[in-house]
KOLNUVEX-236752 format. One line per field, with one value per residue (C-alpha): z, y negated, x; residue number from 1; chain. Coordinates in pm, 1 decimal, always signed. Example, Ala and Ser with C-alpha at 12.3 -4.5 7.8 and 13.67 -1.06 7.14 Angstrom:
KOLNUVEX-236752
zz <- (+780.0, +714.0)
yy <- (+450.0, +106.0)
xx <- (+1230.0, +1367.0)
seq <- (1, 2)
mol <- (A, A)
This chain:
KOLNUVEX-236752
zz <- (+3472.9, +3839.1, +3973.2, +4318.5, +4297.4, +4581.7, +4657.6, +4840.0, +4855.2, +4916.4, +5236.5, +5126.5, +4866.4, +4900.1, +5035.7, +5082.3, +5408.4, +5194.0, +5088.6, +5425.6, +5559.3, +5300.1, +5280.5, +5725.1, +5734.7, +5464.1, +5657.5, +5952.4, +5831.4, +5652.4, +5960.9, +6144.7, +5869.2, +5638.0, +5322.4, +5222.9, +4861.6, +4716.6, +4470.5, +4155.5, +4285.6, +4617.6, +4492.8, +4131.5, +4213.1, +4106.9, +4319.5, +4608.0, +4504.4, +4496.1, +4822.3, +4963.0, +4716.3, +4873.8, +5186.6, +5090.7, +4940.5, +4638.7, +4382.1, +4189.8, +3940.0, +3953.3, +3787.9, +3977.9, +4302.8, +4134.4, +4213.6, +4566.9, +4897.2, +5260.7, +5210.4, +5337.5, +5050.4, +5086.4, +4915.4, +4826.2, +4878.4, +4514.6, +4623.8, +4482.2, +4326.0, +4515.8, +4312.0, +4469.0, +4794.8, +4673.0, +4552.9, +4879.9, +5068.1, +4828.7, +4863.9, +5207.3, +5161.4, +5463.7, +5284.1, +5479.5, +5325.2, +5313.3, +5095.3, +5090.8, +5315.6, +5052.3, +4793.2, +5027.7, +5048.0, +4684.9, +4602.7, +4869.9, +4696.5, +4357.9, +4466.8, +4659.2, +4311.4, +4090.9, +4388.2, +4273.2, +3925.4, +3800.6, +3488.4, +3624.0, +3442.6, +3614.0, +3442.3, +3534.5, +3367.7, +3164.1, +3360.1, +3672.8, +3945.4, +4118.7, +3833.1, +3783.0, +4154.3, +4123.3, +3811.1, +3998.9, +4221.4, +3882.3, +3772.1, +3511.8, +3392.4, +3450.0, +3163.4, +3197.7, +3016.9, +3012.4, +2782.8, +2690.3, +2306.5, +2403.6, +2465.0, +2131.8, +2001.1, +2316.5, +2351.7, +2689.8, +2852.5, +2941.3, +3290.0, +3466.0, +3757.7, +3729.3, +3956.0, +3964.8, +4038.7, +4338.0, +4250.0, +3870.4, +3820.7, +4023.9, +3760.1, +3483.1, +3648.1, +3666.6, +3335.2, +3226.1, +3393.0, +3289.7, +2941.0, +2969.0, +3115.2, +2786.7, +2594.1, +2792.3, +2985.0, +3359.3, +3558.5, +3885.4, +3943.1, +4291.7, +4365.7, +4464.2, +4417.2, +4782.4, +4903.8, +4992.5, +4625.5, +4547.0, +4805.7, +4647.1, +4361.0, +4509.9, +4745.7, +4429.8, +4223.0, +4563.8, +4579.1, +4201.4, +4184.6, +4366.9, +4236.3, +3889.2, +3801.1, +3956.9, +3921.7, +3933.6, +4067.1, +3992.5, +3863.5, +3506.1, +3572.7, +3864.6, +3767.5, +4041.0, +3888.6, +3576.4, +3702.3, +3942.0, +3706.1, +3477.5, +3763.7, +3789.8, +3424.6, +3396.2, +3672.4, +3618.4, +3244.4, +3351.9, +3527.3, +3434.9, +3521.0, +3670.7, +3787.2, +3989.1, +3986.9, +3702.9, +3436.8, +3588.9, +3299.2, +3405.4, +3133.2, +3280.1, +3518.9, +3518.3, +3787.1, +4073.8, +4013.4, +4302.5, +4235.5, +4421.0, +4399.6, +4460.9, +4398.7, +4362.2, +4651.9, +4544.1, +4547.2, +4833.0, +5052.0, +5060.5, +4643.8, +4685.5, +4919.2, +4692.7, +4402.7, +4624.8, +4707.3, +4363.2, +4263.3, +4550.7, +4399.0, +4058.3)
yy <- (-2820.0, -2807.0, -2882.1, -3032.2, -3036.5, -3237.7, -3071.4, -3208.9, -3031.9, -3308.9, -3246.0, -3342.6, -3057.1, -2737.4, -2566.2, -2805.3, -2695.2, -2480.2, -2276.6, -2259.8, -2128.6, -1886.3, -1707.6, -1733.4, -1551.9, -1250.0, -1194.4, -1168.4, -916.2, -740.9, -694.2, -539.7, -333.7, -289.7, -373.4, -649.9, -699.1, -1063.0, -1234.6, -1352.9, -1461.0, -1594.5, -1930.6, -1985.6, -1894.8, -1519.2, -1507.9, -1572.0, -1328.7, -1073.6, -1109.7, -1081.3, -782.8, -602.2, -621.3, -425.2, -723.9, -586.3, -854.8, -796.2, -947.2, -974.1, -658.2, -457.2, -642.0, -506.3, -144.6, -233.8, -126.8, -142.2, -314.2, -642.2, -908.4, -1225.8, -1554.1, -1793.0, -2133.1, -2229.7, -2112.9, -1912.8, -1910.0, -1865.2, -1532.9, -1371.3, -1430.5, -1261.3, -926.0, -948.8, -871.1, -595.0, -412.5, -444.3, -654.3, -868.3, -1193.3, -1378.5, -1645.1, -1919.1, -2175.4, -2457.4, -2736.1, -3011.8, -2740.5, -2621.7, -3027.0, -3086.0, -2715.4, -2888.8, -3251.0, -3096.9, -2853.3, -3189.9, -3400.7, -3084.0, -2981.0, -3381.1, -3302.0, -3497.3, -3446.2, -3307.9, -3377.1, -3204.7, -3291.6, -2992.0, -2712.5, -2519.2, -2116.5, -2243.3, -2054.0, -2394.7, -2515.5, -2182.9, -2223.5, -2541.8, -2502.7, -2184.7, -2468.2, -2571.0, -2227.2, -2290.2, -2612.5, -2836.2, -3005.0, -2956.9, -3112.6, -3134.2, -3434.8, -3719.5, -3588.6, -3306.8, -3489.2, -3686.7, -3436.1, -3378.0, -3547.6, -3712.0, -3862.9, -4260.5, -4171.2, -3876.9, -3813.5, -3709.6, -3521.2, -3379.0, -3082.8, -3130.6, -3122.2, -3342.3, -3681.4, -4010.0, -4214.2, -4011.2, -4001.3, -4345.0, -4343.4, -4123.3, -4321.6, -4667.6, -4520.6, -4370.8, -4713.3, -4882.4, -4641.4, -4793.5, -4488.8, -4554.3, -4339.3, -4243.2, -4152.2, -3909.2, -3948.4, -3588.6, -3533.1, -3432.2, -3674.1, -3437.8, -3377.8, -3740.4, -3872.8, -3679.1, -3876.2, -4196.1, -3971.1, -3824.8, -4142.2, -4284.9, -3927.5, -3885.3, -4212.6, -4102.9, -3819.5, -3763.8, -3487.4, -3343.2, -2973.5, -2911.0, -2554.3, -2457.1, -2160.5, -2197.7, -2107.7, -2430.9, -2724.1, -2930.6, -2833.1, -2934.6, -3322.7, -3340.1, -3251.8, -3514.9, -3754.7, -3618.3, -3659.7, -4039.0, -4165.3, -3974.3, -3864.9, -3608.2, -3366.7, -3008.9, -2754.2, -2399.5, -2122.5, -1934.5, -1988.4, -1781.2, -1989.0, -2261.3, -2351.8, -2514.1, -2723.3, -2931.2, -3104.0, -3254.3, -3241.6, -3440.5, -3476.0, -3547.0, -3274.6, -3334.8, -3011.8, -3033.1, -2893.7, -2825.0, -2771.6, -2376.1, -2358.8, -2198.0, -2357.5, -2044.0, -2032.9, -2422.1, -2299.5, -2014.5, -2305.5, -2466.1, -2158.4, -2113.4, -2427.3, -2469.1, -2153.9, -2368.8)
xx <- (+5149.2, +5145.3, +4801.4, +4720.4, +4336.3, +4181.4, +3860.6, +3523.5, +3194.2, +2905.0, +2725.2, +2421.5, +2421.7, +2219.2, +1940.4, +1636.4, +1449.0, +1163.1, +1399.6, +1610.1, +1246.5, +1175.5, +1507.8, +1489.3, +1171.9, +1306.5, +1648.3, +1434.4, +1232.6, +1517.8, +1683.2, +1406.4, +1252.4, +1523.3, +1291.9, +1050.7, +921.4, +907.9, +688.6, +936.5, +1256.9, +1305.9, +1517.6, +1598.4, +1988.0, +2082.4, +2398.4, +2191.8, +1916.7, +2179.3, +2311.3, +1946.3, +1848.8, +2148.3, +1977.0, +1669.2, +1467.5, +1279.0, +1176.0, +843.3, +627.7, +237.7, +204.2, +367.9, +154.7, -178.2, -33.1, +73.9, -112.5, -28.7, +280.3, +447.0, +499.6, +657.8, +541.0, +834.6, +821.0, +705.4, +374.4, +95.7, -257.3, -554.3, -588.7, -282.9, -426.5, -737.9, -568.1, -416.1, -713.7, -805.2, -496.2, -456.7, -89.9, -26.4, +123.8, +442.2, +355.2, +695.4, +512.9, +712.5, +443.2, +537.9, +357.6, +108.5, -10.4, +38.6, -206.2, -474.5, -461.8, -515.0, -803.7, -995.6, -951.9, -1081.9, -1363.2, -1409.5, -1495.1, -1200.5, -977.1, -624.0, -348.9, -1.3, +339.7, +577.2, +747.3, +538.3, +564.9, +730.4, +596.7, +504.2, +300.0, +147.4, +23.1, -99.6, -253.8, -428.0, -601.4, -809.9, -946.7, -646.9, -830.2, -547.5, -365.1, +30.8, +260.6, +669.1, +684.8, +478.1, +489.6, +242.5, -2.3, -27.2, -229.2, -467.2, -834.4, -798.8, -1055.7, -1049.8, -1038.9, -786.7, -562.1, -209.7, +30.7, +387.7, +551.2, +736.6, +1086.7, +1050.2, +1213.0, +1064.4, +1209.2, +1050.3, +698.5, +643.2, +778.8, +510.7, +253.6, +300.2, +316.2, -30.5, -158.2, -47.9, -238.0, -522.7, -624.4, -756.4, -484.5, -522.8, -140.8, -4.9, +370.9, +392.1, +775.9, +964.1, +1113.0, +1402.9, +1496.8, +1425.3, +1651.0, +1955.2, +1954.6, +2083.1, +2332.6, +2479.3, +2523.5, +2726.7, +2915.4, +2990.7, +3122.8, +3399.4, +3566.5, +3782.9, +3582.8, +3265.6, +3178.2, +2770.7, +2702.2, +2329.7, +2145.3, +2024.8, +1711.8, +1644.2, +1423.5, +1531.2, +1932.1, +1869.2, +1773.0, +1994.1, +2292.7, +2174.7, +2214.8, +2601.0, +2632.8, +2451.2, +2684.3, +3022.3, +3024.5, +3331.5, +3065.5, +3022.4, +2733.8, +2825.5, +2678.9, +2967.0, +3327.3, +3389.0, +3257.9, +3519.8, +3790.6, +4180.5, +4129.7, +3878.5, +4142.7, +4432.8, +4716.8, +4637.6, +4248.7, +4006.5, +3722.1, +3409.4, +3126.5, +2800.3, +2481.0, +2096.3, +1806.5, +1830.0, +2234.4, +2382.9, +2639.5, +2847.1, +2831.2, +2982.1, +3266.6, +3362.5, +3422.3, +3604.4, +3848.2, +3858.3, +3982.8, +4219.3, +4402.3, +4486.3)
seq <- (1, 2, 3, 4, 5, 6, 7, 8, 9, 10, 11, 12, 13, 14, 15, 16, 17, 18, 19, 20, 21, 22, 23, 24, 25, 26, 27, 28, 29, 30, 31, 32, 33, 34, 35, 36, 37, 38, 39, 40, 41, 42, 43, 44, 45, 46, 47, 48, 49, 50, 51, 52, 53, 54, 55, 56, 57, 58, 59, 60, 61, 62, 63, 64, 65, 66, 67, 68, 69, 70, 71, 72, 73, 74, 75, 76, 77, 78, 79, 80, 81, 82, 83, 84, 85, 86, 87, 88, 89, 90, 91, 92, 93, 94, 95, 96, 97, 98, 99, 100, 101, 102, 103, 104, 105, 106, 107, 108, 109, 110, 111, 112, 113, 114, 115, 116, 117, 118, 119, 120, 121, 122, 123, 124, 125, 126, 127, 128, 129, 130, 131, 132, 133, 134, 135, 136, 137, 138, 139, 140, 141, 142, 143, 144, 145, 146, 147, 148, 149, 150, 151, 152, 153, 154, 155, 156, 157, 158, 159, 160, 161, 162, 163, 164, 165, 166, 167, 168, 169, 170, 171, 172, 173, 174, 175, 176, 177, 178, 179, 180, 181, 182, 183, 184, 185, 186, 187, 188, 189, 190, 191, 192, 193, 194, 195, 196, 197, 198, 199, 200, 201, 202, 203, 204, 205, 206, 207, 208, 209, 210, 211, 212, 213, 214, 215, 216, 217, 218, 219, 220, 221, 222, 223, 224, 225, 226, 227, 228, 229, 230, 231, 232, 233, 234, 235, 236, 237, 238, 239, 240, 241, 242, 243, 244, 245, 246, 247, 248, 249, 250, 251, 252, 253, 254, 255, 256, 257, 258, 259, 260, 261, 262, 263, 264, 265, 266, 267, 268, 269, 270, 271, 272, 273, 274, 275, 276, 277, 278, 279, 280, 281, 282)
mol <- (A, A, A, A, A, A, A, A, A, A, A, A, A, A, A, A, A, A, A, A, A, A, A, A, A, A, A, A, A, A, A, A, A, A, A, A, A, A, A, A, A, A, A, A, A, A, A, A, A, A, A, A, A, A, A, A, A, A, A, A, A, A, A, A, A, A, A, A, A, A, A, A, A, A, A, A, A, A, A, A, A, A, A, A, A, A, A, A, A, A, A, A, A, A, A, A, A, A, A, A, A, A, A, A, A, A, A, A, A, A, A, A, A, A, A, A, A, A, A, A, A, A, A, A, A, A, A, A, A, A, A, A, A, A, A, A, A, A, A, A, A, A, A, A, A, A, A, A, A, A, A, A, A, A, A, A, A, A, A, A, A, A, A, A, A, A, A, A, A, A, A, A, A, A, A, A, A, A, A, A, A, A, A, A, A, A, A, A, A, A, A, A, A, A, A, A, A, A, A, A, A, A, A, A, A, A, A, A, A, A, A, A, A, A, A, A, A, A, A, A, A, A, A, A, A, A, A, A, A, A, A, A, A, A, A, A, A, A, A, A, A, A, A, A, A, A, A, A, A, A, A, A, A, A, A, A, A, A, A, A, A, A, A, A, A, A, A, A, A, A, A, A, A, A, A, A, A, A, A, A, A, A)
């Protein structure tokens, strides 16, 4: 079969401003100094991390951070717990703080709630960098859950305050709030989901409706990627999740398919362009 695929990239896909900010800060220092430590993957996209490590970015974890002294360390968009800033003071580390303003605002709100002795629940992914930073505002006392079923065997107080990781599904957050209210709890719910992320739901719904096939490009570690791919799949069942052009399968396509390419807030535009080029070679 001969292929004449018509391929279009979604212009609203690609890095959110928090990721752009972190990467620009890193690149500026790499240009002037040749290397920079970064606490955790700068973005949940292996291809972008590889591009930056080739330029001198050194990805470290908290264990290595404890051994560093007199160095510069980038705090990525996900933010960090207060203990990281305390360690930096003790080890004379200069923190290049690229925490997303939306995440910082949420950290402050959670800390204020905790200071007022509120019991805090966080709807978020266990072990996610942002969630670890949020929980750190409560000295680890907030209850983190990914799904309502996790709370079935938890002895919750009659009254509590509910927050959300910034990249979670808005619909799911409000469903959880309604379910908890229906169980008789007094819930003070704070919708702290990033609007740049939640606005993409509607944009994606519109975008995917115009194409025969959808190629969604995202890192496997991206929470935001999983949520946005589900939106694609819901509104166009011919949606396929890939991390790079090598994962494309010619058998997904018919001769004259209109193909739409979109991605997560952690997916670089250059990677979607590579996928487009690969498809056009068919």
